[in-house]
PDB file of N, CA, C and O in Angstrom, chain B, residues numbered from 101:
ATOM      1  N   MET B 101       0.832  -1.184   0.000  1.00  0.00           N
ATOM      2  CA  MET B 101       0.000   0.000   0.000  1.00  0.00           C
ATOM      3  C   MET B 101       0.875   1.247   0.000  1.00  0.00           C
ATOM      4  O   MET B 101       1.815   1.362   0.787  1.00  0.00           O
ATOM      5  N   SER B 102       0.570   2.129  -0.848  1.00  0.00           N
ATOM      6  CA  SER B 102       1.305   3.377  -0.932  1.00  0.00           C
ATOM      7  C   SER B 102       0.840   4.329   0.160  1.00  0.00           C
ATOM      8  O   SER B 102      -0.347   4.396   0.477  1.00  0.00           O
ATOM      9  N   MET B 103       1.792   5.068   0.734  1.00  0.00           N
ATOM     10  CA  MET B 103       1.437   6.053   1.747  1.00  0.00           C
ATOM     11  C   MET B 103       0.818   7.289   1.101  1.00  0.00           C
ATOM     12  O   MET B 103       0.384   8.200   1.806  1.00  0.00           O
ATOM     13  N   ASN B 104       0.771   7.332  -0.227  1.00  0.00           N
ATOM     14  CA  ASN B 104       0.220   8.486  -0.927  1.00  0.00           C
ATOM     15  C   ASN B 104      -1.248   8.299  -1.302  1.00  0.00           C
ATOM     16  O   ASN B 104      -1.873   9.233  -1.806  1.00  0.00           O
ATOM     17  N   ASP B 105      -1.819   7.098  -1.065  1.00  0.00           N
ATOM     18  CA  ASP B 105      -3.221   6.911  -1.434  1.00  0.00           C
ATOM     19  C   ASP B 105      -4.123   7.719  -0.505  1.00  0.00           C
ATOM     20  O   ASP B 105      -3.722   8.091   0.598  1.00  0.00           O
ATOM     21  N   ALA B 106      -5.336   7.985  -0.960  1.00  0.00           N
ATOM     22  CA  ALA B 106      -6.262   8.866  -0.239  1.00  0.00           C
ATOM     23  C   ALA B 106      -6.573   8.318   1.152  1.00  0.00           C
ATOM     24  O   ALA B 106      -6.855   7.132   1.322  1.00  0.00           O
ATOM     25  N   TYR B 107      -6.515   9.199   2.131  1.00  0.00           N
ATOM     26  CA  TYR B 107      -6.792   8.830   3.514  1.00  0.00           C
ATOM     27  C   TYR B 107      -8.280   8.589   3.705  1.00  0.00           C
ATOM     28  O   TYR B 107      -9.109   9.373   3.244  1.00  0.00           O
ATOM     29  N   GLN B 108      -8.615   7.496   4.388  1.00  0.00           N
ATOM     30  CA  GLN B 108      -9.988   7.154   4.722  1.00  0.00           C
ATOM     31  C   GLN B 108     -10.139   7.218   6.241  1.00  0.00           C
ATOM     32  O   GLN B 108      -9.603   6.365   6.948  1.00  0.00           O
ATOM     33  N   PRO B 109     -10.866   8.222   6.756  1.00  0.00           N
ATOM     34  CA  PRO B 109     -11.022   8.328   8.214  1.00  0.00           C
ATOM     35  C   PRO B 109     -11.612   7.051   8.808  1.00  0.00           C
ATOM     36  O   PRO B 109     -12.398   6.353   8.168  1.00  0.00           O
ATOM     37  N   ILE B 110     -11.212   6.762  10.050  1.00  0.00           N
ATOM     38  CA  ILE B 110     -11.735   5.574  10.712  1.00  0.00           C
ATOM     39  C   ILE B 110     -13.008   5.938  11.481  1.00  0.00           C
ATOM     40  O   ILE B 110     -13.314   7.113  11.684  1.00  0.00           O
ATOM     41  N   ASN B 111     -13.728   4.924  11.893  1.00  0.00           N
ATOM     42  CA  ASN B 111     -14.956   5.067  12.666  1.00  0.00           C
ATOM     43  C   ASN B 111     -14.683   5.863  13.945  1.00  0.00           C
ATOM     44  O   ASN B 111     -13.641   5.690  14.578  1.00  0.00           O
ATOM     45  N   CYS B 112     -15.610   6.725  14.318  1.00  0.00           N
ATOM     46  CA  CYS B 112     -15.452   7.585  15.508  1.00  0.00           C
ATOM     47  C   CYS B 112     -15.254   6.786  16.794  1.00  0.00           C
ATOM     48  O   CYS B 112     -14.466   7.188  17.650  1.00  0.00           O
ATOM     49  N   ASP B 113     -15.954   5.661  16.944  1.00  0.00           N
ATOM     50  CA  ASP B 113     -15.792   4.837  18.150  1.00  0.00           C
ATOM     51  C   ASP B 113     -14.374   4.271  18.234  1.00  0.00           C
ATOM     52  O   ASP B 113     -13.790   4.208  19.316  1.00  0.00           O
ATOM     53  N   ASP B 114     -13.826   3.861  17.093  1.00  0.00           N
ATOM     54  CA  ASP B 114     -12.453   3.340  17.066  1.00  0.00           C
ATOM     55  C   ASP B 114     -11.463   4.446  17.428  1.00  0.00           C
ATOM     56  O   ASP B 114     -10.502   4.220  18.164  1.00  0.00           O
ATOM     57  N   TYR B 115     -11.712   5.640  16.899  1.00  0.00           N
ATOM     58  CA  TYR B 115     -10.860   6.794  17.213  1.00  0.00           C
ATOM     59  C   TYR B 115     -10.911   7.088  18.713  1.00  0.00           C
ATOM     60  O   TYR B 115      -9.879   7.347  19.334  1.00  0.00           O
ATOM     61  N   ASP B 116     -12.107   7.048  19.291  1.00  0.00           N
ATOM     62  CA  ASP B 116     -12.264   7.293  20.725  1.00  0.00           C
ATOM     63  C   ASP B 116     -11.489   6.278  21.554  1.00  0.00           C
ATOM     64  O   ASP B 116     -10.882   6.634  22.564  1.00  0.00           O
ATOM     65  N   ASN B 117     -11.505   5.020  21.133  1.00  0.00           N
ATOM     66  CA  ASN B 117     -10.742   3.989  21.849  1.00  0.00           C
ATOM     67  C   ASN B 117      -9.240   4.258  21.768  1.00  0.00           C
ATOM     68  O   ASN B 117      -8.517   4.049  22.742  1.00  0.00           O
ATOM     69  N   LEU B 118      -8.769   4.724  20.604  1.00  0.00           N
ATOM     70  CA  LEU B 118      -7.355   5.067  20.477  1.00  0.00           C
ATOM     71  C   LEU B 118      -7.012   6.275  21.345  1.00  0.00           C
ATOM     72  O   LEU B 118      -5.938   6.336  21.944  1.00  0.00           O
ATOM     73  N   GLU B 119      -7.933   7.233  21.406  1.00  0.00           N
ATOM     74  CA  GLU B 119      -7.726   8.416  22.234  1.00  0.00           C
ATOM     75  C   GLU B 119      -7.605   8.019  23.711  1.00  0.00           C
ATOM     76  O   GLU B 119      -6.744   8.529  24.427  1.00  0.00           O
ATOM     77  N   LEU B 120      -8.464   7.115  24.153  1.00  0.00           N
ATOM     78  CA  LEU B 120      -8.408   6.603  25.522  1.00  0.00           C
ATOM     79  C   LEU B 120      -7.074   5.901  25.780  1.00  0.00           C
ATOM     80  O   LEU B 120      -6.458   6.090  26.829  1.00  0.00           O
ATOM     81  N   ALA B 121      -6.638   5.098  24.824  1.00  0.00           N
ATOM     82  CA  ALA B 121      -5.358   4.388  24.962  1.00  0.00           C
ATOM     83  C   ALA B 121      -4.200   5.373  25.099  1.00  0.00           C
ATOM     84  O   ALA B 121      -3.274   5.139  25.875  1.00  0.00           O
ATOM     85  N   CYS B 122      -4.251   6.471  24.351  1.00  0.00           N
ATOM     86  CA  CYS B 122      -3.197   7.486  24.432  1.00  0.00           C
ATOM     87  C   CYS B 122      -3.228   8.204  25.773  1.00  0.00           C
ATOM     88  O   CYS B 122      -2.181   8.456  26.370  1.00  0.00           O
ATOM     89  N   GLN B 123      -4.422   8.534  26.247  1.00  0.00           N
ATOM     90  CA  GLN B 123      -4.545   9.241  27.531  1.00  0.00           C
ATOM     91  C   GLN B 123      -3.954   8.430  28.676  1.00  0.00           C
ATOM     92  O   GLN B 123      -3.385   8.986  29.615  1.00  0.00           O
ATOM     93  N   HIS B 124      -4.096   7.101  28.588  1.00  0.00           N
ATOM     94  CA  HIS B 124      -3.609   6.215  29.643  1.00  0.00           C
ATOM     95  C   HIS B 124      -2.263   5.579  29.296  1.00  0.00           C
ATOM     96  O   HIS B 124      -1.749   4.757  30.054  1.00  0.00           O
ATOM     97  N   HIS B 125      -1.698   5.956  28.159  1.00  0.00           N
ATOM     98  CA  HIS B 125      -0.410   5.416  27.690  1.00  0.00           C
ATOM     99  C   HIS B 125      -0.388   3.888  27.735  1.00  0.00           C
ATOM    100  O   HIS B 125       0.562   3.277  28.225  1.00  0.00           O
ATOM    101  N   LEU B 126      -1.454   3.292  27.213  1.00  0.00           N
ATOM    102  CA  LEU B 126      -1.570   1.841  27.204  1.00  0.00           C
ATOM    103  C   LEU B 126      -0.637   1.233  26.159  1.00  0.00           C
ATOM    104  O   LEU B 126      -0.419   1.810  25.093  1.00  0.00           O
ATOM    105  N   THR B 127      -0.095   0.073  26.477  1.00  0.00           N
ATOM    106  CA  THR B 127       0.698  -0.661  25.501  1.00  0.00           C
ATOM    107  C   THR B 127      -0.262  -1.473  24.639  1.00  0.00           C
ATOM    108  O   THR B 127      -0.939  -2.380  25.122  1.00  0.00           O
ATOM    109  N   LEU B 128      -0.305  -1.133  23.367  1.00  0.00           N
ATOM    110  CA  LEU B 128      -1.224  -1.775  22.427  1.00  0.00           C
ATOM    111  C   LEU B 128      -0.509  -2.789  21.567  1.00  0.00           C
ATOM    112  O   LEU B 128       0.678  -2.653  21.272  1.00  0.00           O
ATOM    113  N   THR B 129      -1.247  -3.808  21.170  1.00  0.00           N
ATOM    114  CA  THR B 129      -0.810  -4.696  20.108  1.00  0.00           C
ATOM    115  C   THR B 129      -1.585  -4.255  18.875  1.00  0.00           C
ATOM    116  O   THR B 129      -2.808  -4.389  18.820  1.00  0.00           O
ATOM    117  N   VAL B 130      -0.870  -3.731  17.892  1.00  0.00           N
ATOM    118  CA  VAL B 130      -1.484  -3.158  16.698  1.00  0.00           C
ATOM    119  C   VAL B 130      -1.181  -4.051  15.505  1.00  0.00           C
ATOM    120  O   VAL B 130      -0.020  -4.345  15.217  1.00  0.00           O
ATOM    121  N   GLU B 131      -2.238  -4.485  14.807  1.00  0.00           N
ATOM    122  CA  GLU B 131      -2.049  -5.243  13.575  1.00  0.00           C
ATOM    123  C   GLU B 131      -2.371  -4.324  12.402  1.00  0.00           C
ATOM    124  O   GLU B 131      -3.446  -3.729  12.332  1.00  0.00           O
ATOM    125  N   LEU B 132      -1.420  -4.226  11.489  1.00  0.00           N
ATOM    126  CA  LEU B 132      -1.616  -3.403  10.299  1.00  0.00           C
ATOM    127  C   LEU B 132      -2.286  -4.210   9.203  1.00  0.00           C
ATOM    128  O   LEU B 132      -2.283  -5.441   9.242  1.00  0.00           O
ATOM    129  N   LYS B 133      -2.855  -3.528   8.235  1.00  0.00           N
ATOM    130  CA  LYS B 133      -3.516  -4.204   7.119  1.00  0.00           C
ATOM    131  C   LYS B 133      -2.536  -5.018   6.288  1.00  0.00           C
ATOM    132  O   LYS B 133      -2.946  -5.901   5.535  1.00  0.00           O
ATOM    133  N   THR B 134      -1.241  -4.729   6.417  1.00  0.00           N
ATOM    134  CA  THR B 134      -0.204  -5.500   5.718  1.00  0.00           C
ATOM    135  C   THR B 134       0.073  -6.832   6.410  1.00  0.00           C
ATOM    136  O   THR B 134       0.739  -7.703   5.849  1.00  0.00           O
ATOM    137  N   GLY B 135      -0.450  -6.990   7.654  1.00  0.00           N
ATOM    138  CA  GLY B 135      -0.203  -8.201   8.428  1.00  0.00           C
ATOM    139  C   GLY B 135       0.875  -8.025   9.479  1.00  0.00           C
ATOM    140  O   GLY B 135       1.030  -8.879  10.352  1.00  0.00           O
ATOM    141  N   ASP B 136       1.631  -6.923   9.409  1.00  0.00           N
ATOM    142  CA  ASP B 136       2.649  -6.647  10.426  1.00  0.00           C
ATOM    143  C   ASP B 136       1.985  -6.395  11.776  1.00  0.00           C
ATOM    144  O   ASP B 136       0.883  -5.851  11.844  1.00  0.00           O
ATOM    145  N   VAL B 137       2.665  -6.795  12.847  1.00  0.00           N
ATOM    146  CA  VAL B 137       2.160  -6.590  14.205  1.00  0.00           C
ATOM    147  C   VAL B 137       3.191  -5.794  14.989  1.00  0.00           C
ATOM    148  O   VAL B 137       4.381  -6.108  14.975  1.00  0.00           O
ATOM    149  N   ILE B 138       2.719  -4.760  15.671  1.00  0.00           N
ATOM    150  CA  ILE B 138       3.579  -3.889  16.466  1.00  0.00           C
ATOM    151  C   ILE B 138       3.020  -3.835  17.875  1.00  0.00           C
ATOM    152  O   ILE B 138       1.816  -3.661  18.067  1.00  0.00           O
ATOM    153  N   LYS B 139       3.896  -3.984  18.864  1.00  0.00           N
ATOM    154  CA  LYS B 139       3.478  -3.840  20.261  1.00  0.00           C
ATOM    155  C   LYS B 139       4.249  -2.659  20.835  1.00  0.00           C
ATOM    156  O   LYS B 139       5.472  -2.705  20.960  1.00  0.00           O
ATOM    157  N   ALA B 140       3.516  -1.593  21.184  1.00  0.00           N
ATOM    158  CA  ALA B 140       4.161  -0.376  21.666  1.00  0.00           C
ATOM    159  C   ALA B 140       3.163   0.458  22.464  1.00  0.00           C
ATOM    160  O   ALA B 140       1.958   0.209  22.430  1.00  0.00           O
ATOM    161  N   LYS B 141       3.687   1.453  23.182  1.00  0.00           N
ATOM    162  CA  LYS B 141       2.873   2.307  24.035  1.00  0.00           C
ATOM    163  C   LYS B 141       2.250   3.444  23.228  1.00  0.00           C
ATOM    164  O   LYS B 141       2.946   4.168  22.517  1.00  0.00           O
ATOM    165  N   ALA B 142       0.931   3.590  23.348  1.00  0.00           N
ATOM    166  CA  ALA B 142       0.215   4.669  22.668  1.00  0.00           C
ATOM    167  C   ALA B 142       0.574   5.999  23.314  1.00  0.00           C
ATOM    168  O   ALA B 142       0.485   6.143  24.533  1.00  0.00           O
ATOM    169  N   GLN B 143       0.982   6.979  22.497  1.00  0.00           N
ATOM    170  CA  GLN B 143       1.407   8.281  23.010  1.00  0.00           C
ATOM    171  C   GLN B 143       0.460   9.409  22.644  1.00  0.00           C
ATOM    172  O   GLN B 143       0.090  10.212  23.501  1.00  0.00           O
ATOM    173  N   ASP B 144       0.058   9.478  21.365  1.00  0.00           N
ATOM    174  CA  ASP B 144      -0.700  10.635  20.911  1.00  0.00           C
ATOM    175  C   ASP B 144      -1.380  10.328  19.587  1.00  0.00           C
ATOM    176  O   ASP B 144      -1.005   9.398  18.872  1.00  0.00           O
ATOM    177  N   LEU B 145      -2.388  11.133  19.282  1.00  0.00           N
ATOM    178  CA  LEU B 145      -3.019  11.123  17.964  1.00  0.00           C
ATOM    179  C   LEU B 145      -2.755  12.487  17.356  1.00  0.00           C
ATOM    180  O   LEU B 145      -3.020  13.515  17.981  1.00  0.00           O
ATOM    181  N   ILE B 146      -2.233  12.498  16.136  1.00  0.00           N
ATOM    182  CA  ILE B 146      -1.929  13.763  15.480  1.00  0.00           C
ATOM    183  C   ILE B 146      -2.547  13.782  14.087  1.00  0.00           C
ATOM    184  O   ILE B 146      -2.861  12.741  13.510  1.00  0.00           O
ATOM    185  N   SER B 147      -2.710  14.983  13.571  1.00  0.00           N
ATOM    186  CA  SER B 147      -3.239  15.161  12.223  1.00  0.00           C
ATOM    187  C   SER B 147      -2.267  16.042  11.458  1.00  0.00           C
ATOM    188  O   SER B 147      -1.858  17.103  11.930  1.00  0.00           O
ATOM    189  N   ARG B 148      -1.908  15.584  10.272  1.00  0.00           N
ATOM    190  CA  ARG B 148      -0.998  16.333   9.426  1.00  0.00           C
ATOM    191  C   ARG B 148      -1.504  16.256   7.991  1.00  0.00           C
ATOM    192  O   ARG B 148      -1.614  15.170   7.422  1.00  0.00           O
ATOM    193  N   LYS B 149      -1.812  17.414   7.410  1.00  0.00           N
ATOM    194  CA  LYS B 149      -2.310  17.481   6.030  1.00  0.00           C
ATOM    195  C   LYS B 149      -3.532  16.586   5.840  1.00  0.00           C
ATOM    196  O   LYS B 149      -3.615  15.835   4.869  1.00  0.00           O
ATOM    197  N   ASN B 150      -4.483  16.672   6.779  1.00  0.00           N
ATOM    198  CA  ASN B 150      -5.745  15.927   6.742  1.00  0.00           C
ATOM    199  C   ASN B 150      -5.578  14.414   6.811  1.00  0.00           C
ATOM    200  O   ASN B 150      -6.453  13.668   6.371  1.00  0.00           O
ATOM    201  N   VAL B 151      -4.464  13.964   7.357  1.00  0.00           N
ATOM    202  CA  VAL B 151      -4.228  12.536   7.586  1.00  0.00           C
ATOM    203  C   VAL B 151      -3.953  12.368   9.073  1.00  0.00           C
ATOM    204  O   VAL B 151      -3.133  13.089   9.641  1.00  0.00           O
ATOM    205  N   GLU B 152      -4.641  11.409   9.710  1.00  0.00           N
ATOM    206  CA  GLU B 152      -4.489  11.177  11.144  1.00  0.00           C
ATOM    207  C   GLU B 152      -3.523  10.022  11.401  1.00  0.00           C
ATOM    208  O   GLU B 152      -3.513   9.019  10.688  1.00  0.00           O
ATOM    209  N   TYR B 153      -2.710  10.203  12.450  1.00  0.00           N
ATOM    210  CA  TYR B 153      -1.687   9.227  12.798  1.00  0.00           C
ATOM    211  C   TYR B 153      -1.764   8.891  14.284  1.00  0.00           C
ATOM    212  O   TYR B 153      -2.118   9.733  15.108  1.00  0.00           O
ATOM    213  N   LEU B 154      -1.427   7.650  14.608  1.00  0.00           N
ATOM    214  CA  LEU B 154      -1.225   7.217  15.977  1.00  0.00           C
ATOM    215  C   LEU B 154       0.275   7.237  16.226  1.00  0.00           C
ATOM    216  O   LEU B 154       1.042   6.626  15.482  1.00  0.00           O
ATOM    217  N   VAL B 155       0.695   7.943  17.280  1.00  0.00           N
ATOM    218  CA  VAL B 155       2.104   7.988  17.649  1.00  0.00           C
ATOM    219  C   VAL B 155       2.336   6.936  18.731  1.00  0.00           C
ATOM    220  O   VAL B 155       1.688   6.942  19.778  1.00  0.00           O
ATOM    221  N   LEU B 156       3.275   6.034  18.451  1.00  0.00           N
ATOM    222  CA  LEU B 156       3.605   4.957  19.374  1.00  0.00           C
ATOM    223  C   LEU B 156       5.035   5.124  19.863  1.00  0.00           C
ATOM    224  O   LEU B 156       5.895   5.605  19.126  1.00  0.00           O
ATOM    225  N   ASP B 157       5.290   4.727  21.109  1.00  0.00           N
ATOM    226  CA  ASP B 157       6.631   4.728  21.677  1.00  0.00           C
ATOM    227  C   ASP B 157       7.045   3.277  21.858  1.00  0.00           C
ATOM    228  O   ASP B 157       6.453   2.543  22.648  1.00  0.00           O
ATOM    229  N   ASP B 158       8.067   2.875  21.116  1.00  0.00           N
ATOM    230  CA  ASP B 158       8.552   1.507  21.179  1.00  0.00           C
ATOM    231  C   ASP B 158       9.913   1.496  21.856  1.00  0.00           C
ATOM    232  O   ASP B 158      10.943   1.352  21.198  1.00  0.00           O
ATOM    233  N   GLY B 159       9.908   1.648  23.175  1.00  0.00           N
ATOM    234  CA  GLY B 159      11.155   1.610  23.936  1.00  0.00           C
ATOM    235  C   GLY B 159      12.076   2.782  23.642  1.00  0.00           C
ATOM    236  O   GLY B 159      13.288   2.600  23.533  1.00  0.00           O
ATOM    237  N   GLY B 160      11.528   3.971  23.515  1.00  0.00           N
ATOM    238  CA  GLY B 160      12.346   5.159  23.310  1.00  0.00           C
ATOM    239  C   GLY B 160      12.318   5.701  21.895  1.00  0.00           C
ATOM    240  O   GLY B 160      12.639   6.870  21.680  1.00  0.00           O
ATOM    241  N   SER B 161      11.944   4.885  20.930  1.00  0.00           N
ATOM    242  CA  SER B 161      11.839   5.390  19.565  1.00  0.00           C
ATOM    243  C   SER B 161      10.364   5.609  19.236  1.00  0.00           C
ATOM    244  O   SER B 161       9.503   4.806  19.595  1.00  0.00           O
ATOM    245  N   SER B 162      10.098   6.705  18.552  1.00  0.00           N
ATOM    246  CA  SER B 162       8.738   7.084  18.212  1.00  0.00           C
ATOM    247  C   SER B 162       8.393   6.615  16.801  1.00  0.00           C
ATOM    248  O   SER B 162       9.228   6.668  15.898  1.00  0.00           O
ATOM    249  N   GLN B 163       7.163   6.158  16.622  1.00  0.00           N
ATOM    250  CA  GLN B 163       6.700   5.678  15.322  1.00  0.00           C
ATOM    251  C   GLN B 163       5.297   6.209  15.079  1.00  0.00           C
ATOM    252  O   GLN B 163       4.466   6.207  15.987  1.00  0.00           O
ATOM    253  N   GLU B 164       5.026   6.665  13.854  1.00  0.00           N
ATOM    254  CA  GLU B 164       3.701   7.158  13.492  1.00  0.00           C
ATOM    255  C   GLU B 164       3.054   6.185  12.524  1.00  0.00           C
ATOM    256  O   GLU B 164       3.654   5.784  11.527  1.00  0.00           O
ATOM    257  N   LEU B 165       1.804   5.805  12.839  1.00  0.00           N
ATOM    258  CA  LEU B 165       1.044   4.898  11.982  1.00  0.00           C
ATOM    259  C   LEU B 165      -0.195   5.617  11.468  1.00  0.00           C
ATOM    260  O   LEU B 165      -0.947   6.196  12.252  1.00  0.00           O
ATOM    261  N   ARG B 166      -0.411   5.586  10.165  1.00  0.00           N
ATOM    262  CA  ARG B 166      -1.650   6.137   9.614  1.00  0.00           C
ATOM    263  C   ARG B 166      -2.806   5.315  10.143  1.00  0.00           C
ATOM    264  O   ARG B 166      -2.764   4.085  10.110  1.00  0.00           O
ATOM    265  N   LEU B 167      -3.849   5.993  10.637  1.00  0.00           N
ATOM    266  CA  LEU B 167      -4.975   5.273  11.234  1.00  0.00           C
ATOM    267  C   LEU B 167      -5.664   4.349  10.242  1.00  0.00           C
ATOM    268  O   LEU B 167      -6.131   3.276  10.624  1.00  0.00           O
ATOM    269  N   ASP B 168      -5.737   4.745   8.977  1.00  0.00           N
ATOM    270  CA  ASP B 168      -6.421   3.902   7.998  1.00  0.00           C
ATOM    271  C   ASP B 168      -5.588   2.706   7.545  1.00  0.00           C
ATOM    272  O   ASP B 168      -6.044   1.918   6.717  1.00  0.00           O
ATOM    273  N   LYS B 169      -4.381   2.561   8.074  1.00  0.00           N
ATOM    274  CA  LYS B 169      -3.538   1.391   7.772  1.00  0.00           C
ATOM    275  C   LYS B 169      -3.604   0.367   8.902  1.00  0.00           C
ATOM    276  O   LYS B 169      -2.992  -0.697   8.815  1.00  0.00           O
ATOM    277  N   ILE B 170      -4.359   0.695   9.982  1.00  0.00           N
ATOM    278  CA  ILE B 170      -4.491  -0.203  11.126  1.00  0.00           C
ATOM    279  C   ILE B 170      -5.696  -1.116  10.910  1.00  0.00           C
ATOM    280  O   ILE B 170      -6.807  -0.644  10.668  1.00  0.00           O
ATOM    281  N   ALA B 171      -5.468  -2.424  11.000  1.00  0.00           N
ATOM    282  CA  ALA B 171      -6.556  -3.402  10.870  1.00  0.00           C
ATOM    283  C   ALA B 171      -7.247  -3.615  12.212  1.00  0.00           C
ATOM    284  O   ALA B 171      -8.473  -3.712  12.281  1.00  0.00           O
ATOM    285  N   SER B 172      -6.434  -3.688  13.298  1.00  0.00           N
ATOM    286  CA  SER B 172      -6.995  -3.873  14.632  1.00  0.00           C
ATOM    287  C   SER B 172      -5.961  -3.466  15.674  1.00  0.00           C
ATOM    288  O   SER B 172      -4.768  -3.359  15.389  1.00  0.00           O
ATOM    289  N   PHE B 173      -6.452  -3.243  16.888  1.00  0.00           N
ATOM    290  CA  PHE B 173      -5.562  -3.001  18.019  1.00  0.00           C
ATOM    291  C   PHE B 173      -6.199  -3.610  19.249  1.00  0.00           C
ATOM    292  O   PHE B 173      -7.419  -3.758  19.325  1.00  0.00           O
ATOM    293  N   SER B 174      -5.355  -3.964  20.221  1.00  0.00           N
ATOM    294  CA  SER B 174      -5.900  -4.612  21.417  1.00  0.00           C
ATOM    295  C   SER B 174      -5.081  -4.278  22.656  1.00  0.00           C
ATOM    296  O   SER B 174      -3.893  -3.960  22.597  1.00  0.00           O
ATOM    297  N   HIS B 175      -5.781  -4.368  23.777  1.00  0.00           N
ATOM    298  CA  HIS B 175      -5.211  -4.204  25.112  1.00  0.00           C
ATOM    299  C   HIS B 175      -6.218  -4.842  26.062  1.00  0.00           C
ATOM    300  O   HIS B 175      -7.421  -4.758  25.818  1.00  0.00           O
ATOM    301  N   PRO B 176      -5.753  -5.485  27.153  1.00  0.00           N
ATOM    302  CA  PRO B 176      -6.685  -6.142  28.074  1.00  0.00           C
ATOM    303  C   PRO B 176      -7.808  -5.232  28.595  1.00  0.00           C
ATOM    304  O   PRO B 176      -8.918  -5.711  28.828  1.00  0.00           O
ATOM    305  N   GLU B 177      -7.543  -3.935  28.782  1.00  0.00           N
ATOM    306  CA  GLU B 177      -8.561  -3.036  29.325  1.00  0.00           C
ATOM    307  C   GLU B 177      -9.638  -2.649  28.310  1.00  0.00           C
ATOM    308  O   GLU B 177     -10.766  -2.337  28.691  1.00  0.00           O
ATOM    309  N   ILE B 178      -9.291  -2.667  27.016  1.00  0.00           N
ATOM    310  CA  ILE B 178     -10.270  -2.258  25.995  1.00  0.00           C
ATOM    311  C   ILE B 178     -10.660  -3.399  25.060  1.00  0.00           C
ATOM    312  O   ILE B 178     -11.539  -3.232  24.215  1.00  0.00           O
ATOM    313  N   GLY B 179     -10.020  -4.549  25.200  1.00  0.00           N
ATOM    314  CA  GLY B 179     -10.310  -5.678  24.326  1.00  0.00           C
ATOM    315  C   GLY B 179      -9.668  -5.500  22.955  1.00  0.00           C
ATOM    316  O   GLY B 179      -8.734  -4.715  22.790  1.00  0.00           O
ATOM    317  N   THR B 180     -10.175  -6.230  21.987  1.00  0.00           N
ATOM    318  CA  THR B 180      -9.683  -6.137  20.618  1.00  0.00           C
ATOM    319  C   THR B 180     -10.668  -5.303  19.804  1.00  0.00           C
ATOM    320  O   THR B 180     -11.870  -5.567  19.798  1.00  0.00           O
ATOM    321  N   VAL B 181     -10.143  -4.307  19.127  1.00  0.00           N
ATOM    322  CA  VAL B 181     -10.949  -3.420  18.299  1.00  0.00           C
ATOM    323  C   VAL B 181     -10.543  -3.614  16.854  1.00  0.00           C
ATOM    324  O   VAL B 181      -9.391  -3.383  16.487  1.00  0.00           O
ATOM    325  N   VAL B 182     -11.496  -4.043  16.028  1.00  0.00           N
ATOM    326  CA  VAL B 182     -11.269  -4.165  14.596  1.00  0.00           C
ATOM    327  C   VAL B 182     -11.654  -2.820  13.991  1.00  0.00           C
ATOM    328  O   VAL B 182     -12.801  -2.387  14.099  1.00  0.00           O
ATOM    329  N   VAL B 183     -10.690  -2.166  13.357  1.00  0.00           N
ATOM    330  CA  VAL B 183     -10.885  -0.814  12.851  1.00  0.00           C
ATOM    331  C   VAL B 183     -11.685  -0.842  11.559  1.00  0.00           C
ATOM    332  O   VAL B 183     -11.407  -1.623  10.649  1.00  0.00           O
ATOM    333  N   SER B 184     -12.694   0.037  11.502  1.00  0.00           N
ATOM    334  CA  SER B 184     -13.495   0.145  10.283  1.00  0.00           C
ATOM    335  C   SER B 184     -13.510   1.583   9.811  1.00  0.00           C
ATOM    336  O   SER B 184     -13.284   2.511  10.588  1.00  0.00           O
ATOM    337  N   ASP B 185     -13.780   1.755   8.521  1.00  0.00           N
ATOM    338  CA  ASP B 185     -13.886   3.098   7.948  1.00  0.00           C
ATOM    339  C   ASP B 185     -15.109   3.795   8.511  1.00  0.00           C
ATOM    340  O   ASP B 185     -16.061   3.148   8.947  1.00  0.00           O
ATOM    341  N   SER B 186     -15.077   5.124   8.500  1.00  0.00           N
ATOM    342  CA  SER B 186     -16.204   5.895   9.040  1.00  0.00           C
ATOM    343  C   SER B 186     -17.435   5.798   8.172  1.00  0.00           C
ATOM    344  O   SER B 186     -18.465   6.392   8.493  1.00  0.00           O
TER     345      SER B 186
END
């Protein structure tokens, strides 16, 4: 998937769950639509040029994931959330 393809906003409930995870700095297991899996601490949600990103902290290094590239995320407190388009 190209990072230049049109951004598709995610469902508001999914966004709210990510916002909660960031507020509590929860360590999420994030599965991308490519099949890659990342386990890291949720830090922030940012918007740049009308594209929203989840900022993760993976042991001191920061990583930004486009929200529309996330297939699902999970944490024991929020369960598993399968991300859908808005």
